[in-house]
KOLMAR-507590 format. One record per atom (N, C-alpha, C): x, y, z; atom name; residue in three letters. Coordinates in pm, 1 decimal, always signed. Layout:
N
        c1        c2        c3  atome  residu
         X         Y         Z     CA     ALA
...
% end
This chain:
124
        c1        c2        c3  atome  residu
   +3023.6   -9877.5   -6818.4      N     MET
   +3117.1   -9937.9   -6720.2     CA     MET
   +3245.4   -9879.6   -6689.3      C     MET
   +3280.7   -9834.6   -6639.3      N     LYS
   +3439.0   -9712.2   -6678.8     CA     LYS
   +3558.0   -9860.0   -6536.0      C     LYS
   +3482.0   -9868.9   -6436.8      N     ALA
   +3613.4   -9956.5   -6388.4     CA     ALA
   +3486.0  -10081.4   -6373.2      C     ALA
   +3620.8  -10227.8   -6305.3      N     LYS
   +3457.2  -10366.7   -6271.5     CA     LYS
   +3653.9  -10404.7   -6170.6      C     LYS
   +3501.1  -10553.4   -6102.2      N     ILE
   +3576.6  -10596.0   -6034.0     CA     ILE
   +3727.9  -10729.1   -6161.4      C     ILE
   +3784.8  -10670.9   -6070.6      N     VAL
   +3934.0  -10823.5   -6131.5     CA     VAL
   +3962.9  -10941.8   -5978.2      C     VAL
   +3935.9  -11064.4   -6100.0      N     ARG
   +3966.5  -11136.9   -5988.9     CA     ARG
   +4052.8  -11217.0   -6021.2      C     ARG
   +4115.0  -11340.5   -5881.6      N     ASP
   +4245.8  -11415.7   -5910.3     CA     ASP
   +4207.3  -11539.6   -5911.9      C     ASP
   +4228.8  -11662.9   -6017.6      N     SER
   +4275.3  -11714.4   -6008.3     CA     SER
   +4172.7  -11783.0   -5955.8      C     SER
   +4192.7  -11840.2   -5830.9      N     ALA
   +4053.1  -11889.8   -5689.1     CA     ALA
   +3940.5  -11836.7   -5684.9      C     ALA
   +3930.5  -11685.2   -5742.0      N     GLY
   +3825.1  -11668.9   -5755.5     CA     GLY
   +3804.6  -11514.9   -5589.4      C     GLY
   +3910.5  -11474.7   -5578.4      N     LEU
   +3982.8  -11388.2   -5447.9     CA     LEU
   +3966.5  -11281.8   -5581.1      C     LEU
   +3921.0  -11129.7   -5418.3      N     PHE
   +3947.1  -11010.9   -5516.4     CA     PHE
   +4082.5  -10959.5   -5568.8      C     PHE
   +4065.7  -10931.8   -5647.5      N     TYR
   +4252.9  -10921.7   -5716.6     CA     TYR
   +4263.4  -10728.5   -5698.4      C     TYR
   +4100.1  -10606.7   -5725.7      N     GLY
   +4170.3  -10456.2   -5757.3     CA     GLY
   +4067.1  -10501.9   -5866.7      C     GLY
   +4066.4  -10351.2   -5890.1      N     ILE
   +4017.2  -10253.7   -6032.6     CA     ILE
   +4077.2  -10253.6   -6096.4      C     ILE
   +3983.2  -10275.5   -6211.9      N     GLN
   +4027.8  -10258.7   -6343.8     CA     GLN
   +3999.9  -10147.8   -6412.0      C     GLN
   +4029.1  -10038.6   -6475.3      N     TYR
   +3980.7   -9905.7   -6589.8     CA     TYR
   +4127.6   -9972.2   -6683.6      C     TYR
   +4065.2   -9897.4   -6752.4      N     ARG
   +4128.6   -9838.9   -6908.1     CA     ARG
   +4138.5   -9694.0   -6912.3      C     ARG
   +4302.8   -9667.1   -6921.5      N     CYS
   +4394.6   -9561.3   -6958.0     CA     CYS
   +4353.9   -9524.3   -7039.0      C     CYS
   +4288.9   -9356.2   -7105.6      N     PRO
   +4329.6   -9333.3   -7264.0     CA     PRO
   +4419.8   -9363.8   -7296.8      C     PRO
   +4494.9   -9295.7   -7305.5      N     CYS
   +4626.1   -9227.7   -7277.6     CA     CYS
   +4715.2   -9346.5   -7495.0      C     CYS
   +4726.5   -9257.6   -7566.6      N     ASP
   +4700.9   -9328.7   -7649.8     CA     ASP
   +4892.0   -9411.0   -7686.5      C     ASP
   +4932.1   -9404.7   -7544.1      N     ASP
   +5095.6   -9477.5   -7584.3     CA     ASP
   +5026.2   -9676.5   -7530.8      C     ASP
   +5075.1   -9753.6   -7619.6      N     GLU
   +5037.2   -9952.8   -7636.6     CA     GLU
   +5046.2   -9891.1   -7473.5      C     GLU
   +5170.2   -9915.3   -7409.1      N     GLY
   +5218.6   -9992.9   -7315.2     CA     GLY
   +5087.6   -9990.8   -7187.6      C     GLY
   +5007.4   -9860.3   -7215.7      N     CYS
   +4951.0   -9835.9   -6994.2     CA     CYS
   +4854.9   -9954.8   -7097.3      C     CYS
   +4715.9   -9873.4   -7095.7      N     GLY
   +4607.6   -9927.7   -7149.7     CA     GLY
   +4513.3   -9942.0   -7052.8      C     GLY
   +4497.6  -10135.1   -6993.4      N     LEU
   +4417.4  -10172.7   -6943.0     CA     LEU
   +4535.9  -10200.3   -6831.0      C     LEU
   +4501.2  -10151.0   -6732.6      N     THR
   +4513.0  -10082.9   -6567.4     CA     THR
   +4466.4  -10167.8   -6463.7      C     THR
   +4509.4  -10205.2   -6390.2      N     THR
   +4485.2  -10283.3   -6234.7     CA     THR
   +4499.4  -10237.1   -6144.6      C     THR
   +4439.5  -10238.9   -6006.9      N     LEU
   +4523.9  -10148.0   -5902.1     CA     LEU
   +4431.1  -10278.8   -5755.4      C     LEU
   +4575.3  -10282.4   -5713.7      N     PRO
   +4510.0  -10349.1   -5546.6     CA     PRO
   +4447.9  -10183.8   -5489.9      C     PRO
   +4282.1  -10204.8   -5351.7      N     VAL
   +4252.2  -10050.5   -5369.2     CA     VAL
   +4216.8  -10143.1   -5132.8      C     VAL
   +4156.2  -10084.6   -5118.1      N     ASN
   +4088.1  -10057.1   -4991.0     CA     ASN
   +4036.2  -10102.7   -4976.8      C     ASN
   +3893.5  -10099.2   -5078.6      N     TRP
   +3752.6  -10089.8   -5098.9     CA     TRP
   +3753.9  -10233.2   -5128.3      C     TRP
   +3662.2  -10332.6   -5061.4      N     ARG
   +3610.6  -10445.3   -5122.0     CA     ARG
   +3441.3  -10474.7   -5102.5      C     ARG
   +3438.9  -10518.7   -5231.7      N     PRO
   +3306.8  -10559.5   -5290.6     CA     PRO
   +3233.2  -10565.8   -5113.8      C     PRO
   +3020.7  -10567.4   -5130.0      N     ALA
   +2998.7  -10588.1   -5001.2     CA     ALA
   +2986.6  -10712.9   -4956.2      C     ALA
   +3009.7  -10811.0   -4825.6      N     GLY
   +2983.1  -10953.8   -4782.3     CA     GLY
   +3153.1  -10998.7   -4825.3      C     GLY
   +3259.0  -10914.1   -4895.1      N     GLU
   +3435.0  -10975.4   -4939.5     CA     GLU
   +3515.3  -10941.5   -4802.6      C     GLU
   +3552.0  -11012.6   -4782.1      N     SER
   +3655.1  -10950.7   -4660.0     CA     SER
   +3846.5  -11028.4   -4721.5      C     SER
   +3816.3  -11124.3   -4767.3      N     ALA
   +4008.3  -11178.9   -4804.7     CA     ALA
   +4044.5  -11123.8   -4916.3      C     ALA
   +4119.1  -11124.2   -4930.1      N     GLU
   +4179.6  -11019.3   -5116.1     CA     GLU
   +4311.3  -11149.2   -5151.3      C     GLU
   +4341.3  -11172.9   -5232.8      N     SER
   +4381.2  -11208.3   -5301.8     CA     SER
   +4525.6  -11234.0   -5209.2      C     SER
   +4631.7  -11306.4   -5249.3      N     PRO
   +4757.1  -11293.0   -5196.9     CA     PRO
   +4878.3  -11277.3   -5247.8      C     PRO
   +4837.5  -11226.9   -5438.0      N     HIS
   +4903.5  -11235.8   -5525.0     CA     HIS
   +4889.5  -11053.0   -5458.7      C     HIS
   +4812.2  -10978.9   -5440.4      N     GLN
   +4868.6  -10807.4   -5378.1     CA     GLN
   +4859.4  -10805.2   -5198.6      C     GLN
   +4934.0  -10878.6   -5178.5      N     ALA
   +5021.8  -10888.0   -5021.9     CA     ALA
   +5111.6  -10813.4   -5027.3      C     ALA
   +5175.8  -10723.7   -4958.3      N     GLY
   +5264.2  -10630.5   -4981.5     CA     GLY
   +5284.8  -10489.6   -5061.6      C     GLY
   +5164.6  -10474.3   -5169.2      N     HIS
   +5223.5  -10403.0   -5270.5     CA     HIS
   +5141.4  -10331.4   -5243.0      C     HIS
   +5150.4  -10126.4   -5219.9      N     PRO
   +5067.1  -10008.4   -5254.7     CA     PRO
   +4893.8  -10093.8   -5304.4      C     PRO
   +4835.7   -9989.5   -5214.0      N     HIS
   +4710.1  -10059.0   -5221.5     CA     HIS
   +4615.5   -9854.9   -5254.5      C     HIS
   +4575.6   -9799.6   -5318.1      N     TRP
   +4491.9   -9707.0   -5335.3     CA     TRP
   +4386.1   -9681.8   -5298.1      C     TRP
   +4286.8   -9619.6   -5189.2      N     SER
   +4152.0   -9557.9   -5205.9     CA     SER
   +4067.1   -9573.5   -5362.4      C     SER
   +3975.3   -9635.1   -5366.6      N     PHE
   +3812.8   -9618.8   -5392.3     CA     PHE
   +3701.1   -9611.6   -5382.1      C     PHE
   +3597.4   -9501.0   -5472.7      N     ASN
   +3486.6   -9514.2   -5373.2     CA     ASN
   +3405.4   -9616.8   -5415.7      C     ASN
   +3388.2   -9676.7   -5454.5      N     GLY
   +3328.7   -9824.1   -5481.5     CA     GLY
   +3276.1   -9746.3   -5629.0      C     GLY
   +3232.3   -9596.9   -5750.2      N     ASP
   +3175.4   -9597.6   -5817.4     CA     ASP
   +3202.7   -9650.7   -5937.9      C     ASP
   +3155.0   -9764.2   -6004.5      N     PHE
   +3172.1   -9828.6   -6096.7     CA     PHE
   +3222.9   -9700.3   -6200.6      C     PHE
   +3087.2   -9658.7   -6211.7      N     GLU
   +3051.8   -9560.0   -6370.3     CA     GLU
   +3130.9   -9429.3   -6380.7      C     GLU
   +3178.6   -9364.2   -6206.6      N     LYS
   +3230.9   -9244.0   -6215.2     CA     LYS
   +3351.3   -9248.3   -6089.6      C     LYS
   +3419.1   -9369.7   -6108.2      N     PRO
   +3561.9   -9368.3   -6081.1     CA     PRO
   +3666.5   -9220.8   -6000.1      C     PRO
   +3706.4   -9300.9   -5785.5      N     VAL
   +3817.8   -9227.8   -5789.3     CA     VAL
   +3836.1   -9264.5   -5714.4      C     VAL
   +4019.3   -9306.3   -5790.5      N     PHE
   +4143.0   -9352.3   -5694.7     CA     PHE
   +4202.2   -9180.6   -5645.2      C     PHE
   +4284.0   -9254.9   -5600.1      N     GLY
   +4444.6   -9176.3   -5493.6     CA     GLY
   +4468.4   -9317.4   -5383.7      C     GLY
   +4616.0   -9280.7   -5404.3      N     PRO
   +4675.6   -9064.1   -5476.6     CA     PRO
   +4641.9   -9150.3   -5578.1      C     PRO
   +4744.2   -9028.0   -5712.6      N     SER
   +4817.2   -9024.4   -5815.2     CA     SER
   +4852.8   -9194.2   -5859.1      C     SER
   +4836.8   -9193.0   -6010.2      N     VAL
   +4860.2   -9357.5   -6083.5     CA     VAL
   +4995.0   -9343.4   -6071.7      C     VAL
   +5132.4   -9393.8   -6142.2      N     LEU
   +5232.7   -9396.9   -6197.3     CA     LEU
   +5228.5   -9502.7   -6312.4      C     LEU
   +5202.3   -9511.8   -6384.8      N     ASN
   +5285.0   -9636.6   -6438.1     CA     ASN
   +5399.3   -9608.7   -6534.2      C     ASN
   +5430.0   -9653.9   -6533.1      N     THR
   +5673.4   -9712.2   -6618.5     CA     THR
   +5706.8   -9761.6   -6698.1      C     THR
   +5742.2   -9814.1   -6807.9      N     TRP
   +5819.7   -9867.2   -6841.7     CA     TRP
   +5901.0   -9813.7   -6974.9      C     TRP
   +5962.3   -9940.2   -7068.3      N     SER
   +6024.1   -9915.1   -7119.8     CA     SER
   +6028.7  -10029.3   -7297.6      C     SER
   +6102.5   -9932.4   -7361.2      N     GLU
   +5960.1   -9993.5   -7560.7     CA     GLU
   +6139.7  -10050.8   -7522.7      C     GLU
   +6165.0  -10152.8   -7598.0      N     TRP
   +6220.9  -10278.4   -7689.5     CA     TRP
   +6295.1  -10175.0   -7762.2      C     TRP
   +6412.7  -10153.0   -7760.3      N     GLN
   +6490.0  -10089.1   -7886.7     CA     GLN
   +6539.2  -10139.5   -7994.7      C     GLN
   +6569.0  -10337.2   -7893.7      N     GLY
   +6638.8  -10422.4   -8006.6     CA     GLY
   +6749.4  -10441.3   -7928.4      C     GLY
   +6834.8  -10533.0   -7959.3      N     HIS
   +6942.1  -10617.2   -7821.5     CA     HIS
   +7096.1  -10545.8   -7834.3      C     HIS
   +7110.0  -10521.7   -7745.0      N     GLY
   +7219.2  -10350.7   -7738.4     CA     GLY
   +7205.6  -10264.5   -7754.3      C     GLY
   +7087.3  -10207.8   -7680.1      N     LYS
   +6996.9  -10063.6   -7770.7     CA     LYS
   +6895.7   -9994.8   -7587.3      C     LYS
   +6919.8   -9919.9   -7521.3      N     PRO
   +6840.9   -9914.6   -7412.2     CA     PRO
   +6781.8   -9865.0   -7513.3      C     PRO
   +6663.3   -9931.1   -7364.8      N     GLY
   +6505.9   -9904.3   -7328.7     CA     GLY
   +6451.2   -9743.4   -7436.9      C     GLY
   +6352.9   -9709.4   -7490.7      N     LYS
   +6290.6   -9574.5   -7469.2     CA     LYS
   +6188.2   -9590.5   -7353.9      C     LYS
   +6196.6   -9477.7   -7291.7      N     PRO
   +6111.2   -9490.9   -7159.6     CA     PRO
   +6023.4   -9382.2   -7224.7      C     PRO
   +5865.4   -9464.2   -7119.0      N     HIS
   +5761.0   -9449.1   -7088.6     CA     HIS
   +5720.8   -9424.4   -7005.9      C     HIS
   +5677.3   -9309.6   -6930.1      N     VAL
   +5550.6   -9234.5   -6844.5     CA     VAL
   +5442.3   -9212.6   -6905.4      C     VAL
   +5336.5   -9290.5   -6786.9      N     CYS
   +5167.9   -9233.6   -6822.6     CA     CYS
   +5141.7   -9189.0   -6621.7      C     CYS
   +5134.0   -9041.9   -6579.1      N     HIS
   +5104.0   -9015.0   -6509.3     CA     HIS
   +4958.7   -9011.2   -6485.5      C     HIS
   +4916.9   -8993.2   -6336.2      N     SER
   +4796.3   -8922.4   -6364.4     CA     SER
   +4662.0   -8926.4   -6227.2      C     SER
   +4588.1   -8802.6   -6259.1      N     PHE
   +4474.0   -8887.7   -6128.2     CA     PHE
   +4364.7   -8869.4   -6164.7      C     PHE
   +4311.1   -9036.1   -6074.6      N     ILE
   +4140.9   -8997.0   -6160.5     CA     ILE
   +4036.5   -8969.8   -6059.4      C     ILE
   +3916.0   -8864.3   -6159.1      N     GLY
   +3824.4   -8830.2   -5970.8     CA     GLY
   +3914.6   -8697.8   -5966.5      C     GLY
   +4020.6   -8730.3   -5921.3      N     CYS
   +4059.2   -8573.6   -5770.9     CA     CYS
   +4183.1   -8513.6   -5841.0      C     CYS
   +4176.2   -8409.4   -5711.4      N     ASN
   +4327.3   -8328.5   -5783.9     CA     ASN
   +4261.5   -8279.3   -5804.7      C     ASN
   +4088.0   -8243.8   -5901.7      N     GLY
   +4096.9   -8126.6   -6079.9     CA     GLY
   +4019.2   -8210.2   -6154.1      C     GLY
   +3986.1   -8361.7   -6140.6      N     ALA
   +3956.9   -8390.2   -6252.5     CA     ALA
   +3811.2   -8477.9   -6190.3      C     ALA
   +3693.8   -8471.9   -6199.5      N     GLN
   +3601.1   -8581.5   -6170.1     CA     GLN
   +3573.0   -8700.9   -6119.0      C     GLN
   +3519.6   -8706.5   -6136.6      N     PRO
   +3448.3   -8844.5   -6049.7     CA     PRO
   +3429.5   -8902.2   -6208.8      C     PRO
   +3484.0   -9019.2   -6278.8      N     GLY
   +3499.5   -9055.5   -6327.6     CA     GLY
   +3562.7   -8979.6   -6491.3      C     GLY
   +3660.5   -8898.2   -6482.5      N     GLN
   +3730.2   -8846.7   -6564.1     CA     GLN
   +3913.0   -8874.7   -6457.9      C     GLN
   +4032.7   -8868.5   -6563.8      N     ILE
   +4196.3   -8787.3   -6575.8     CA     ILE
   +4262.2   -8729.1   -6555.9      C     ILE
   +4332.0   -8712.9   -6464.7      N     ILE
   +4376.9   -8591.1   -6562.9     CA     ILE
   +4483.0   -8672.2   -6589.2      C     ILE
   +4536.4   -8640.1   -6714.0      N     LEU
   +4751.6   -8649.2   -6749.8     CA     LEU
   +4796.5   -8579.1   -6692.4      C     LEU
   +4948.8   -8583.9   -6631.0      N     LEU
   +4973.2   -8517.0   -6560.0     CA     LEU
   +5117.7   -8443.0   -6700.5      C     LEU
   +5148.6   -8371.3   -6577.7      N     GLY
   +5225.5   -8312.5   -6717.8     CA     GLY
   +5383.7   -8371.9   -6758.9      C     GLY
   +5407.6   -8494.9   -6666.3      N     ASP
   +5541.0   -8596.3   -6626.4     CA     ASP
   +5497.2   -8760.4   -6774.6      C     ASP
   +5379.1   -8695.2   -6823.9      N     CYS
   +5376.9   -8813.4   -6924.4     CA     CYS
   +5442.8   -8842.6   -7069.2      C     CYS
   +5491.1   -8900.4   -7094.9      N     THR
   +5493.1   -8893.8   -7237.4     CA     THR
   +5429.7   -8950.5   -7365.8      C     THR
   +5277.8   -8869.5   -7344.1      N     HIS
   +5219.4   -8963.9   -7411.7     CA     HIS
   +5127.2   -8845.5   -7512.5      C     HIS
   +5031.8   -8839.2   -7648.1      N     GLY
   +5008.3   -8689.6   -7678.5     CA     GLY
   +4881.4   -8598.5   -7575.4      C     GLY
   +4809.9   -8683.5   -7424.8      N     LEU
   +4730.6   -8694.9   -7438.5     CA     LEU
   +4838.1   -8571.8   -7273.0      C     LEU
   +4956.3   -8567.6   -7253.2      N     LYS
   +5008.8   -8472.7   -7090.8     CA     LYS
   +4893.3   -8376.8   -7141.5      C     LYS
   +4862.8   -8384.9   -7017.6      N     GLY
   +4800.5   -8193.5   -6997.3     CA     GLY
   +4688.1   -8230.0   -6982.1      C     GLY
   +4587.3   -8300.6   -7025.0      N     GLN
   +4463.7   -8269.4   -7075.4     CA     GLN
   +4380.0   -8355.9   -6919.7      C     GLN
   +4267.2   -8306.0   -6875.3      N     THR
   +4188.4   -8421.4   -6849.0     CA     THR
   +4100.6   -8455.3   -6963.0      C     THR
   +4073.6   -8521.0   -6906.9      N     VAL
   +3949.8   -8650.5   -7075.7     CA     VAL
   +3857.9   -8764.5   -6895.0      C     VAL
   +3718.3   -8764.5   -7064.8      N     ASP
   +3686.0   -8924.0   -6942.2     CA     ASP
   +3740.4   -9018.7   -6928.2      C     ASP
   +3723.4   -9111.3   -6905.3      N     LEU
   +3771.1   -9232.8   -6862.6     CA     LEU
   +3681.4   -9298.7   -6986.9      C     LEU
   +3782.7   -9441.1   -7072.0      N     PRO
   +3670.4   -9505.7   -7139.4     CA     PRO
   +3576.7   -9612.6   -7112.9      C     PRO
   +3511.6   -9596.7   -7132.6      N     GLU
   +3435.8   -9795.1   -7114.6     CA     GLU
   +3443.5   -9848.3   -7180.8      C     GLU
   +3490.7   -9981.3   -7048.2      N     ILE
   +3533.9  -10118.4   -7053.2     CA     ILE
   +3407.7  -10150.6   -6952.9      C     ILE
   +3450.3  -10294.3   -7087.5      N     GLU
   +3432.7  -10442.8   -7131.0     CA     GLU
   +3398.1  -10470.5   -6933.4      C     GLU
   +3249.6  -10586.3   -6930.6      N     PRO
   +3197.9  -10624.6   -6790.1     CA     PRO
   +3368.8  -10735.0   -6814.6      C     PRO
% end
């Protein structure tokens, strides 16, 4: 499985999680709020209210999300020093990536920048 459902502490649908294959420590597991819902569910976690939502094709083996996913963070460099910026920007299963693949775009700051690779497996 390359994607899985995440629920909040009350058991409400929170989003879909996948593992980014980039070699940058701050990315890893990413959970996206999505417009899709599990069969028979209409409620969503209130923690996702007001946040942007991605499309999701409902396939946990070959996921497709849209639009692009942009993760940014700063790595702490010590007191009084500016953080080192990190970027992981991708398309998952679209815009040239097949379902279940990720394209790591040219503005990424890690070693997989510009590559298309399979999404790694994720624990259920």
